[in-house]
N, C-alpha and C positions, 0 to 999 in steps of 0.2 A: 490561525486561530489553535488554542491549546484545547485538546478535549479534557474535561475535568469530571469529577463525580463519577467516574467507573467504580463498579464494585467488584474488587477481586473475589475470587481468582478469575482471570481472563486471559487470553492471549494477544501477543502483540506481533504483528508480521513486520519485520525491519527490512527494507529493501534499499540499498545503497547502489549508486550507479556513478558511472562516467559516461559522458555522452560522446557522440560523433559529432563532425561537422554537420552531416545532413539530419536535420532535425524537420524536414516536411512534414506536416501534420502530426507534430508530436505533442504540442500542447492541446490542440483538439482531441488528440486520442486519450491523453491524460486527464482531460476533464471528462471525456465520456466515460472512462473506467471509473472515476469516482462517482459519478452519477449513478452508473450500473451497481457498484460495489454497495451503496446505501440501500439498494433494492433487494439486497440477499438477507435472508433469515441468519441472525446471527451477529450481523455488521454492528458494530458499537461506535466507530468513529474512525477518523484519520487527521494525520498531521503530516505535513510536507515542508521541505525547503530544496528549491529547485536552483541551483546555482552550478558552479563548477561541478562541486560533487553534490550529486542529489540525495535525499534521504527521505524517503516515505515511510511512515509508520501506522498501519493500518490495525485497529483494534477489532476483535472476534471473541465472540461467546465461548467457542469451543474448537476444537481441532476439526471437527466434522464440517463446521460452517467455512474453515479455511479451505478445506477440500473440495467443497462445493463451488468456492470462489475460483479455486484452481482450473476446476472442470468445466467453467462456464464458456460456452462456444466463442462469444466475443473476446473475453478476456484471452483465451488461448490464442485466437487469431492477432491479438494486440501483443501478446508476448512473442509470438514468433516475428512480427514485424519489427519488434525491439531489439532481436537477437540480430536479425538481417541489416538493419538500417540504423538505429538510434544509439545503441549502448556500444562501447567500446568494453566495458567490463561492468559486472553487476554480482552482488552478493545478497542474497536472501538468508534472513535468520527468522525462526520462530521461537517465540520466548513465551513461558507461562507467568505472569505477572501475580506475585502472591501480596504483594504489599505496595500502597502507593501513597504519595502525600503531596502538598503543593503550598503555594503562597499566593495570594492575590490582594493588591492595595484598593 
């Protein structure tokens, strides 16, 4: 699903990853993190593609909301497990979105 109708400015957290072969509990944890993120103050939405190269973009009202999400205990535990088990490599980028536009048939 494409998140639309957000009102700039807002922030995008872009998480790009390459996975290992050991994905035990990975999808369940990813679903739980999405569910938990939706409960965070300042959360605006999420888009993702999970294939060979995984890309997840989450949208946030401000940098403080992103920091609170990063500090969430359950999210921290999942992040640590990801480093130890699921990810060969990842990159995280935080961007301020100044403008957006789209198209829908």
